[in-house]
C-alpha positions in Angstrom: 0.0 0.0 0.0 2.8 2.4 1.0 4.7 1.5 -2.2 1.5 2.3 -4.3 1.2 5.7 -2.6 4.8 6.5 -3.4 4.4 5.7 -7.1 1.1 7.8 -7.2 3.0 10.7 -5.6 5.9 10.3 -8.0 3.5 10.3 -11.0 1.6 13.4 -9.8 4.9 15.2 -9.3 6.0 14.4 -12.8 2.7 15.5 -14.3 2.6 18.8 -12.4 6.2 19.6 -13.3 5.9 18.6 -16.9 4.7 22.0 -18.2 7.7 23.7 -16.6 10.1 21.2 -18.0 8.7 21.4 -21.5 8.7 25.2 -21.7 11.3 26.6 -24.1 11.9 30.2 -25.1 11.5 31.0 -28.8 14.8 30.1 -30.5 14.7 33.4 -32.5 14.5 35.4 -29.4 17.4 33.4 -27.8 19.5 34.0 -31.0 18.7 37.7 -31.0 19.7 38.0 -27.3 23.0 36.2 -27.9 23.9 38.7 -30.6 22.8 41.8 -28.8 26.2 42.9 -27.3 28.4 41.8 -30.2 26.2 42.4 -33.3 23.2 44.6 -32.2 22.3 45.3 -35.9 21.9 41.5 -36.6 19.9 41.1 -33.4 17.6 44.0 -34.5 17.2 42.4 -37.9 16.0 39.1 -36.3 13.6 40.9 -34.1 12.1 43.0 -36.9 11.4 39.7 -38.8 9.4 38.4 -35.9 5.6 39.1 -35.8 4.6 39.6 -32.2 1.3 37.8 -32.9 3.3 34.6 -33.6 4.5 34.5 -30.0 1.9 32.4 -28.2 2.7 32.9 -24.5 3.0 36.0 -22.3 6.6 35.3 -21.4 7.6 35.2 -25.1 5.8 38.6 -25.7 7.5 40.1 -22.7 10.9 38.8 -23.8 10.4 40.2 -27.3 9.4 43.6 -25.8 12.6 43.7 -23.8 14.9 42.7 -26.6 13.2 45.0 -29.2 13.6 48.0 -26.9 17.2 47.0 -26.2 17.9 46.7 -29.9 16.4 50.1 -30.6 18.6 51.7 -28.1 21.8 49.9 -29.1 21.2 50.7 -32.8 20.5 54.4 -32.0 16.9 54.1 -33.2 15.2 56.7 -31.1 12.6 55.4 -28.6 9.4 57.5 -28.7 7.1 55.5 -26.4 7.6 53.3 -23.3 4.5 51.2 -23.9 6.5 48.3 -25.4 9.1 48.0 -22.6 6.2 48.3 -20.0 5.1 44.8 -21.2 8.4 43.4 -20.1 8.6 45.4 -16.8 5.1 44.3 -15.8 5.6 40.7 -16.7 9.0 40.2 -15.1 8.1 42.4 -12.0 7.5 39.3 -9.8 11.3 38.7 -10.2 10.8 35.1 -11.3 13.5 36.0 -13.8 15.6 38.5 -11.9 18.1 39.2 -14.8 15.3 40.0 -17.3 13.4 42.1 -14.8 16.6 44.1 -14.0 17.3 44.5 -17.8 13.7 45.7 -18.3 14.1 48.4 -15.6 17.4 49.4 -17.3 15.9 49.8 -20.7 12.8 51.5 -19.4 15.2 54.1 -18.0 16.9 54.2 -21.5 13.5 54.7 -23.1 12.8 57.7 -20.8 16.2 59.1 -21.5 15.5 59.0 -25.3 12.1 60.6 -24.7 13.8 63.5 -22.9 12.6 62.6 -19.4 15.9 62.5 -17.6 14.6 62.4 -14.0 12.4 59.3 -14.7 15.3 57.7 -16.5 17.5 58.1 -13.5 14.8 56.7 -11.3 14.6 53.5 -13.3 18.4 53.2 -13.6 18.5 53.3 -9.8 15.7 50.7 -9.6 17.7 48.5 -11.9 20.8 49.0 -9.8 19.0 48.0 -6.6 17.4 44.9 -8.2 20.5 43.6 -10.0 22.3 40.5 -8.7 25.5 41.5 -7.0 27.4 38.8 -9.0 26.1 40.0 -12.4 29.1 42.2 -13.1 28.2 42.8 -16.7 24.7 44.1 -16.0 25.9 46.2 -13.0 28.5 47.7 -15.4 25.8 48.6 -18.0 23.6 50.2 -15.4 26.4 52.4 -14.1 27.5 53.4 -17.6 23.9 54.5 -18.4 23.8 56.6 -15.2 27.2 58.1 -16.0 26.2 59.0 -19.6 23.1 60.6 -18.3 25.1 62.7 -15.9 27.6 63.6 -18.6 24.9 64.5 -21.0 23.4 66.9 -18.5 26.8 68.1 -17.3 26.0 67.5 -13.7 28.5 69.0 -11.3 30.6 67.2 -8.7 32.0 64.8 -11.4 29.2 62.3 -10.7 29.6 61.0 -14.3 33.3 60.1 -13.5 32.3 58.3 -10.3 29.7 56.2 -12.2 32.2 55.4 -15.0 34.8 54.3 -12.4 32.1 52.1 -10.8 31.3 50.6 -14.1 35.0 50.0 -14.9 35.3 48.0 -11.6 32.5 45.8 -12.7 33.8 45.3 -16.2 37.2 44.4 -14.9 35.6 41.7 -12.7 33.6 40.5 -15.8 36.7 40.5 -17.9 35.0 42.7 -20.6 37.8 44.7 -22.2 35.6 46.3 -24.8 33.6 48.2 -22.1 36.7 48.7 -20.0 37.9 50.8 -23.0 34.7 52.8 -23.0 35.0 53.6 -19.3 38.7 54.4 -19.5 38.2 56.7 -22.4 35.3 58.4 -20.7 37.2 58.9 -17.4 40.2 60.2 -19.2 38.0 62.7 -21.1 36.5 64.0 -17.9 39.9 64.3 -16.2 41.1 66.3 -19.3 39.3 69.4 -17.9 41.1 69.6 -14.6 43.8 66.9 -14.1 45.7 66.3 -17.3 48.1 63.7 -15.9 45.3 61.5 -14.9 43.6 62.1 -18.2 46.8 60.8 -20.0 46.9 57.8 -17.7 43.4 56.6 -18.5 43.4 57.5 -22.2 46.7 55.7 -22.9 45.5 52.7 -21.0 42.3 52.7 -23.1 44.5 52.9 -26.3 46.7 50.0 -25.1 43.6 47.8 -24.5 42.2 48.7 -27.9 45.4 47.6 -29.6 45.5 44.4 -27.5 42.1 43.3 -28.8 42.7 44.7 -32.3 39.6 47.0 -32.1 40.3 49.5 -34.9 37.2 51.6 -34.0 38.3 52.1 -30.4 41.9 52.7 -31.5 41.0 55.8 -33.5 38.4 56.9 -30.9 41.1 56.9 -28.3 43.6 58.6 -30.6 41.0 61.4 -31.0 40.6 61.7 -27.2 44.3 61.9 -26.7 44.4 64.6 -29.4 41.9 66.6 -27.3 43.9 66.1 -24.2 47.0 67.5 -25.9 45.0 70.5 -27.0 43.8 71.0 -23.4 47.5 70.8 -22.3 48.4 73.5 -25.0 50.5 70.9 -26.9 49.0 72.0 -30.2 51.5 70.4 -32.5 50.9 67.0 -30.9 47.2 67.5 -31.0 47.2 68.5 -34.6 49.4 65.5 -35.6 47.1 63.0 -33.9 43.9 64.6 -35.2 45.2 64.7 -38.8 46.4 61.1 -38.5 42.9 60.0 -37.3 41.1 61.9 -40.1 43.4 60.4 -42.8 43.5 56.8 -41.6 40.3 56.2 -39.6 37.7 58.8 -40.4 35.1 56.0 -40.8 35.6 55.0 -37.2 35.2 58.4 -35.7 31.7 58.9 -34.0 31.9 62.7 -34.0 33.7 65.7 -35.6 36.0 66.4 -32.7 39.2 65.5 -34.7 38.2 68.1 -37.3 37.7 70.7 -34.7 41.0 69.8 -33.0 42.9 69.9 -36.3 41.3 73.3 -37.1 41.9 74.9 -33.7 45.4 73.5 -33.3 46.4 74.8 -36.7 44.9 78.2 -35.7 46.8 78.2 -32.4 50.0 77.5 -34.4 49.2 80.5 -36.6 48.3 78.5 -39.8 44.9 80.0 -40.6 44.6 78.5 -44.0 45.1 75.0 -42.8 42.7 75.7 -40.0 40.1 76.8 -42.5 40.7 73.7 -44.6 39.6 71.4 -41.8 36.9 73.8 -40.7 35.2 73.6 -44.1 35.0 69.8 -43.8 32.9 70.1 -40.6 29.2 69.5 -41.1 27.1 71.9 -39.1 24.7 70.2 -36.6 21.7 71.6 -34.9 22.9 71.3 -31.3 24.2 73.6 -28.5 27.3 71.5 -28.2 28.1 71.8 -31.9 27.4 75.6 -31.7 30.0 75.9 -28.9 32.6 74.0 -30.8 32.0 76.0 -34.0 32.2 79.4 -32.2 35.4 78.3 -30.5 37.0 77.2 -33.8 35.9 80.5 -35.6 37.3 82.5 -32.7 40.7 80.8 -33.0 40.7 81.2 -36.8 39.9 84.9 -36.6 42.5 85.4 -33.9 45.1 83.6 -36.2 44.1 86.0 -39.0 44.5 88.9 -36.4 40.8 89.9 -36.8 40.5 90.5 -33.1 37.1 92.2 -33.3 35.6 89.3 -35.2 37.4 86.9 -32.8 35.7 88.7 -29.8 32.3 88.4 -31.4 32.7 84.7 -31.7 34.0 84.5 -28.1 30.8 86.2 -26.9 28.7 83.8 -28.9 30.7 80.9 -27.5 30.0 82.2 -23.9 26.3 82.6 -24.6 26.0 79.1 -26.0 27.9 77.6 -23.0 25.6 79.4 -20.6 22.6 77.6 -22.3 24.0 74.4 -20.9 25.3 75.6 -17.6 22.0 77.1 -16.6 20.0 74.0 -17.6 17.7 73.5 -14.5 17.4 69.8 -15.0 21.0 68.8 -14.7 21.4 69.2 -11.0 17.9 67.8 -10.4 19.4 64.5 -11.5 21.8 64.5 -8.6 18.9 65.5 -6.3 16.8 62.7 -7.8 19.5 60.1 -7.2 20.1 61.3 -3.6 16.3 61.2 -2.9 16.2 57.7 -4.2 19.1 56.7 -2.1 17.5 58.4 0.9 14.3 56.4 0.4 16.2 53.2 -0.1 18.1 53.9 3.2 14.8 54.6 5.0 13.3 51.3 3.6 16.5 49.5 4.7 16.1 51.0 8.2 12.5 49.8 8.4 13.6 46.4 7.1 16.3 46.3 9.7 13.9 47.2 12.5 11.5 44.5 11.4 14.4 42.0 11.3 15.4 43.1 14.8 11.8 42.7 16.0 11.7 39.2 14.4 15.0 38.3 16.0 13.8 39.5 19.4 10.6 37.5 19.0 12.6 34.4 18.0 14.9 34.9 21.0 11.9 35.4 23.3 10.2 32.3 21.9 13.5 30.3 22.3 13.7 31.4 25.9 10.0 30.3 26.5 10.6 26.9 24.8 13.9 26.5 26.8 12.1 27.3 30.1 9.3 24.9 29.2 11.9 22.2 28.4 13.7 22.9 31.7 10.4 22.6 33.6 9.5 19.5 31.8 12.9 18.0 32.4 12.7 18.8 36.1 9.2 17.3 36.3 10.5 14.2 34.5 13.4 14.0 36.9 10.9 14.3 39.8 8.8 11.5 38.2 11.8 9.3 37.9 12.6 9.9 41.6 9.0 9.1 42.5 9.2 5.9 40.5 12.4 4.9 42.2 10.7 5.5 45.6 7.6 3.5 44.5 9.7 0.6 43.3 11.5 0.5 46.6 8.4 0.9 48.8 6.4 -1.7 46.8 9.3 -4.2 46.6 8.3 -6.5 49.6 4.6 -6.1 49.2 4.7 -7.0 45.5 7.0 -10.0 46.1 4.8 -11.3 48.9 1.6 -10.9 46.8 3.1 -12.5 43.7 4.3 -15.5 45.8 0.7 -16.0 47.0 -0.5 -15.8 43.4 2.1 -18.3 42.4 0.8 -20.8 44.9 -2.8 -20.0 44.1 -2.8 -20.1 40.3 -0.5 -22.8 38.9 -1.5 -21.9 35.3 0.4 -18.6 35.7 3.4 -20.1 37.4 6.0 -19.4 34.7 4.7 -15.9 34.0 4.5 -15.0 37.7 8.0 -16.3 38.4 9.3 -14.2 35.5 7.4 -11.2 36.9 8.9 -11.7 40.3 12.3 -11.8 38.8 11.8 -8.6 36.8 10.3 -6.7 39.7 13.3 -7.8 41.8 15.7 -6.7 39.1 14.1 -3.3 38.7 14.0 -2.8 42.5 17.7 -3.6 42.7 18.3 -1.1 39.8 16.4 1.6 41.7 18.9 1.3 44.5 21.8 1.1 42.2 20.8 4.2 40.2 19.0 6.2 43.0 21.4 9.1 42.5 21.1 9.0 38.7 17.4 8.9 37.8 17.9 9.2 34.1 20.2 6.1 34.1 17.6 4.2 36.1 14.9 5.1 33.6 17.0 3.9 30.7 17.4 0.6 32.4 13.7 0.5 33.3 12.6 1.1 29.7 14.9 -1.6 28.3 13.7 -4.1 30.8 9.9 -3.6 30.4 10.3 -3.6 26.7 11.8 -7.1 26.8 9.5 -8.6 29.6 6.0 -7.5 28.6 3.4 -10.2 29.1 2.4 -11.9 25.9 -1.2 -11.6 24.7 -1.9 -15.3 25.3 -0.8 -14.9 28.9 -3.1 -11.9 29.5 -6.0 -13.8 27.9 -5.4 -16.7 30.3 -5.4 -14.3 33.1 -8.7 -12.9 32.0 -10.1 -16.4 31.7 -9.0 -17.3 35.2 -10.7 -14.2 36.6 -13.9 -15.0 34.8 -13.8 -18.5 36.2 -13.1 -17.4 39.8 -15.2 -14.2 39.9 -18.5 -14.9 38.1 -17.4 -13.8 34.6 -16.2 -10.4 35.8 -14.2 -9.5 32.7 -16.9 -10.7 30.3 -19.6 -8.7 32.2 -17.4 -5.6 32.2 -16.8 -6.0 28.4 -20.6 -6.3 27.8 -21.6 -3.5 30.1 -18.8 -1.2 28.8 -18.3 -1.9 25.1 -16.3 1.3 24.8 -13.4 -0.5 26.7 -10.6 -1.7 24.4 -8.9 -5.1 24.8 -5.8 -3.4 26.1 -7.9 -1.7 28.8 -9.5 -5.0 29.7 -6.0 -6.5 30.1 -5.1 -3.5 32.4 -8.3 -4.1 34.5 -7.4 -7.8 34.8 -4.1 -6.9 36.4 -5.7 -4.5 38.8 -8.3 -7.2 39.7 -5.4 -9.5 40.5 -4.1 -6.8 42.9 -0.8 -6.3 41.0 1.2 -3.4 42.3 2.1 -0.2 40.3 5.5 -1.7 39.4 4.1 -5.1 38.5 1.5 -3.6 36.1 4.1 -1.4 34.5 6.4 -4.4 33.8 3.5 -6.7 32.7 2.1 -4.1 30.2 5.5 -2.9 29.0 4.9 0.8 29.9 8.0 3.0 29.7 6.3 6.1 31.0 6.5 6.2 34.9 3.1 8.0 35.1 1.2 5.9 32.7 -0.4 3.5 35.2 -2.0 6.2 37.3 -3.0 8.2 34.2 -4.6 5.1 32.6 -6.6 4.4 35.8 -8.0 7.8 35.7 -8.8 7.7 32.0 -10.6 4.3 32.2 -12.6 5.5 35.2 -13.7 8.6 33.3 -14.5 6.4 30.3 -16.7 4.2 32.5 -18.2 7.3 34.1 -17.3 6.0 37.6 -17.9 8.1 40.7 -15.2 6.2 42.7 -11.6 5.2 41.9 -11.2 2.3 39.5 -9.4 -0.1 41.9 -12.1 0.4 44.6 -14.9 -0.2 42.0 -13.2 -3.4 40.9 -12.6 -4.6 44.4 -16.3 -4.0 45.2 -17.3 -5.9 42.1 -15.1 -8.9 43.0 -16.4 -9.0 46.6 -20.0 -9.0 45.2 -19.1 -11.9 42.9 -17.6 -13.9 45.7 -20.8 -13.3 47.8 -23.0 -14.4 45.0 -20.9 -17.6 44.5 -21.4 -18.5 48.2 -25.1 -18.1 47.9 
């Protein structure tokens, strides 16, 4: 029966777990995810070929929403709405897939950043940071890079962008990702360029070295461009010009912006070569941004100064200052820092509340442990007291029990063997009570082992009941008929009481190991029979009545 239940349980477990075991993510989505970091354009092409309606389950749709938003961002395809990424955030919000939920929060932040909502972008970046697995170095690095770029884009004070880039660099070093280490090193070096040129060189040359180690042509020329800017900031215009021109001639297709053209232009201007400066300036394509306006006005100022047109140079300087002020007075930029600090404050407050709850739980557990310990000590002491009482009872009943059993031995020859064994066991336990009187627990161990081995067999107890019925007008049969609620074990117990067995003798006969069980059982049987007097007295009266009836 037990074996059948086991196989039924095993079958149900397999059936219930079958859906989980047979669920597989769409292979197209898995393929797109695997290409996302190395070939985001290929991942985007795969995702564009997938019709969302073809994805049957909610998890597949959520996974698609996450990957599509991620591909948009990585391929510089501007995100205009957050409705798609919300599908992923909502589905994975129960954290059944922690990595995907963290990524969903990250790219919801990226979506808000693209939509121009920088404060909400920072909020979701912080949520992603708080939720990320501490061992997922790659994802932690991505989150910190996103926050750093947001700070850099808004030109937040206190070099918060550099701190985030450094944090990201630490994670990418742990992950062994040299490609993103280069990005972080280049960014940190570019920030240092404005106020600590030696540190700028350190980070930028390290980035160039890593780029050459992995043979990344794109990053090689990007870092050459950044070093050219550092030379310009250090007034080493000839070096700046040489690197800028080298990058333009040999790696223009790898350059993400027009900084090398501006550096070549302004360096030539600072060296007094206005014609060469104009040559590179004319190759610059005008862009509709404040940053480009600043660079253009600075370049024109330097060109006019090289031509000795100081009035025109001053005009461009004033335009440069006005354009710079448009960025410096942007009210949003320092709100980012405030937003992050508010998030951190809320997180700390929640941590404090959690800590208080944990302390309360710990206090409650300690209190409960003390209560349980006290209860155990009291129970242990009571048990020791019971053991001592049993020892005393064994010793006090020793002579009485031996004398009575000897009489029974002469009286009932049918029980001769059993009574002789009983006398021997009671004698053994009485001796043990003296031997272990100072060690109650040791006596109880001896007591339990003995009664377990010497319990009366059922046939012996049945013979005992038969003898009682014969000698006392069917006393046991009458009790069984009058009180059908009594079990066979209880009738055996009653038989031993009728025979006048002592506490110790009944304990040994029945094989009880609990020293209080005989007294407790007497009380329970009396209640069961609804007696108004003690069980032994009731049985004695019943036996005397049977003897009287026999005489009549």
